[in-house]
N, C-alpha and C positions, 0 to 999 in steps of 0.2 A: 634723512632717516632718523638722525638723532633728534631732530626737532619734533617729529611725531611721537617718538618714545617719551620725550620730556613732557609733552602735552598730555599724553595718556597717564603718565605718572602723576602729574599735578591734578588731573581730574579724579584719579582714584584716591589720592590723599584728601581731596576736598570732600568726596563722598563719605569717606571714613570719618572725617571730622564732623560732618553733618549728622551722621548716624549716631555719634556719641554725644551729641549736644542734648542737654536736658530740655524737655518740652515744658513750656510755661502754661499754667492753668489759671483761670480766673477764680474769684472768690467762691463760686458755686461748684468748682471742680471741672469745668469745661475747658477744653483746649482753646487758647486764644485764637481769634480770627487770623492773625498774622501767621501763625504756624500751620493752620489748616490750608491757607492760601499758599500752597507750596511754590507756585510759579509767580507769586506776588503781583498778580494782575488786578487785584482789588476785588476779586470774586472767588467764591468757592464752587468748584464744579462738582458734578455728581461723583466723579471719580475721587476727588479730594475728600468729599463727604463720607465716602466709604470707610475711611479710617476712624470715624467716630460713629459708633453703633446707633445711638439715638438720633443723631442728626441725619443719618442716611434714611432712617424710617420716616422722619417728618419732613424730608426734603421737598416733596411735591406741595405739601400744605404751606410750607414757609416761602416757597418761590412765588411771591405775589404777582410779579410781572410776567411769569411763565416764560422766561428766557432760558431756562435750564441752568441758571447760575444763581448763587446766593450772594447778595452784597452784604455788607456788615450788618445792616438793619435786619435783613431777612435771616441771616445766620443766628442772630439773637432770638428771633422768633422761633427758629428751629430748635434752639436750646430749650426754650420755655416749653415747647410742645413735647420735646423728648422727656423733660422732667415729669410731665403729667401722664406719660404713657407707661 
């Protein structure tokens, strides 16, 4: 039982630390790919893109291979499209 409580405690502390971590933006003011890719699998999913308004709107146009995910190159394309919208 103590083991489970300890794991829960560490998990909550980790979430709190992540929530208070400043988010880095690039020179154009967009959130860097690494921070949007919250599960760090190398892709931005539609759910992850929802956190960035312009990127969510241009998601489909930027998803060149139509796999429902944006890789780093496609994410940059979504940023450019969002800037022009």
